[in-house]
N, C-alpha and C positions, 0 to 999 in steps of 0.2 A: 061509585067513583066515576068521575068524568074522564072516561077512557081517551077522549080526544086530547086532553090536557097533558096526559102523561108523556107521550113521545116529545112534546114540546118542552116540558120540564126537563126531561133527560137531556135532550139536545142543548139546552141552555146551560147545563152544568159546564160545557166547554167554553162558556163566555169567558173573556179576559176581565170582565167587571166583577170584582169580588162581591159587590152587593147583590148582583144577579145570581151568582153561585150561592151565596148564603140563603137567599129567599127560596131559591129552587130546592136546595137541600132541605130546608125547613119544611117546605110543602111536601116533598117526598117523604120525608121522615114522619110526618103527620098521617099521611096516606098509609104509610106502612104499619101504623099502629094496630089497624084492624087486620085480623088473621085472613080473611077473604081477600082483601086488597094486597097482602104480602104474596099470596099465591099467585094472584094475577100479575103483580109486578115481577116476580121471579120467572114466570113462564112467558111473559110478553115483551120484557125489556132485558135482553141478553147483555147489553153494554152498561146497565145501571150500576152494577157492583164495581166493575172495572172503573167507571167514571168517579164513583165516590171514593175508591181507594186512590186514584189520581189526586183528588182533591186533598188528600192527607198531606201532600207536599206543597199545598198552598202557602203563600207568604202571609196569608191572613189567618190568625188563630182562631177567630170565630168561624170562618169557613171549615178549618180542620176539625173543630169540636163538632160542628153541625154535621159534617160528613161522618164522623165517628158515630154520632147519635143515629143518623139514618141507617148505617151499617148494622148497628146494633138492633134496631127496630126490624130491619129486614131478616136478620139471623135469628130472631127470637121465636120463630115458628119451627119447632123441633120436628114437625111432621113433614116438611118439605126438605127432600135430600139435594135439590138443585143448588141452594145457596152454598152449603158446605162444600160441594164439589167445585163450585165456581171459585171459592177461596183457594182450595188446594191447587187448582190448575193455573191460577194467576201468579205472577212474580209479585210478591208483596214485601220485597225488601225495603220498599219505601216506608212501610209502617215502622214507627218507632215508638219507644215508650214515652209517654208524656209525663214530664216531671209533676209530682203530686205531692 
């Protein structure tokens, strides 16, 4: 994993450009597919989950969907207790059911 790129990608999640948000969430989601990377992300990027949850309120549906996918990939490691704790400590009232 290119550790130097991760903080940049996380920081760019705050961009007002929805294309930048989309491509950063896509990259982070792909990085989080690997179990080792998930552990590194959860321990080195404390604002990552909060930033992804905030993107669930994006005006862009594709950003919302990609943020949800990234969150799913991050949470898929059942051995890491940090992510579930992060979810319970956050205000996730912005999460809403996506019509399906």
